[in-house]
C-alpha positions in Angstrom: 10.9 -9.3 3.8 10.5 -12.9 5.0 9.4 -13.8 8.5 9.7 -17.1 10.3 6.5 -17.7 12.2 6.0 -20.4 14.9 2.4 -21.1 16.1 2.1 -23.0 19.3 -0.6 -25.2 20.8 -4.1 -24.3 19.8 -2.9 -21.6 17.3 -1.6 -24.4 15.0 -5.2 -25.0 13.9 -5.0 -21.8 11.8 -2.4 -23.4 9.5 -2.9 -27.2 9.7 -0.8 -27.6 6.5 2.3 -26.0 8.2 4.6 -28.7 9.5 4.9 -28.3 13.3 3.1 -25.0 13.1 6.0 -23.3 11.4 5.6 -21.1 8.3 7.5 -18.5 6.3 5.6 -15.4 5.3 6.3 -12.5 3.1 5.5 -9.1 4.7 6.0 -5.5 3.7 8.8 -3.5 5.3 7.8 -1.8 8.6 5.1 -4.4 9.3 4.1 -4.5 13.0 3.3 -7.6 14.9 -0.3 -6.4 15.1 -0.5 -6.2 11.3 1.1 -9.6 11.0 -1.5 -11.2 13.3 -4.3 -9.5 11.3 -2.7 -10.9 8.0 -2.6 -14.4 9.6 -6.4 -13.9 10.4 -5.9 -14.8 14.1 -7.9 -13.1 16.7 -5.6 -11.0 19.0 -7.6 -12.3 22.0 -6.3 -15.8 21.3 -2.6 -14.7 21.7 -1.2 -14.3 25.2 2.6 -14.2 24.6 4.5 -12.9 21.6 8.2 -13.6 21.2 10.5 -12.1 18.6 13.9 -13.7 18.3 13.5 -15.3 21.7 12.5 -12.0 23.5 9.0 -11.1 24.6 7.5 -8.4 22.4 4.5 -6.1 22.2 2.0 -6.0 19.3 3.2 -2.6 18.1 6.8 -3.7 17.5 8.1 -3.3 14.0 9.4 -6.5 12.5 12.6 -6.9 10.4 13.6 -9.3 7.7 14.4 -12.7 9.0 12.7 -12.2 12.4 11.5 -15.3 14.1 8.1 -14.8 15.7 6.5 -17.1 18.2 2.8 -16.8 19.0 1.5 -18.5 22.1 -2.1 -18.9 23.3 -3.2 -18.6 27.0 -2.2 -21.8 28.8 -4.6 -23.5 31.1 -4.3 -26.5 33.3 -3.6 -27.5 36.8 
């Protein structure tokens, strides 16, 4: 299955070659978000918010073909 992954803010450094932090990735059926993050080689501690198709999700959620995943780091500022 093919997943549409959007990396935001500081997470874009993991894939500097991906325009706008957007990449398509092949994954096995029944892949969870947690497994996807491991495959992307991103530390789970660096991800604060996970969105799947515009809805907040948890790391154990099973993904489906064509899902759009947004990964957001913790945001700081004042």
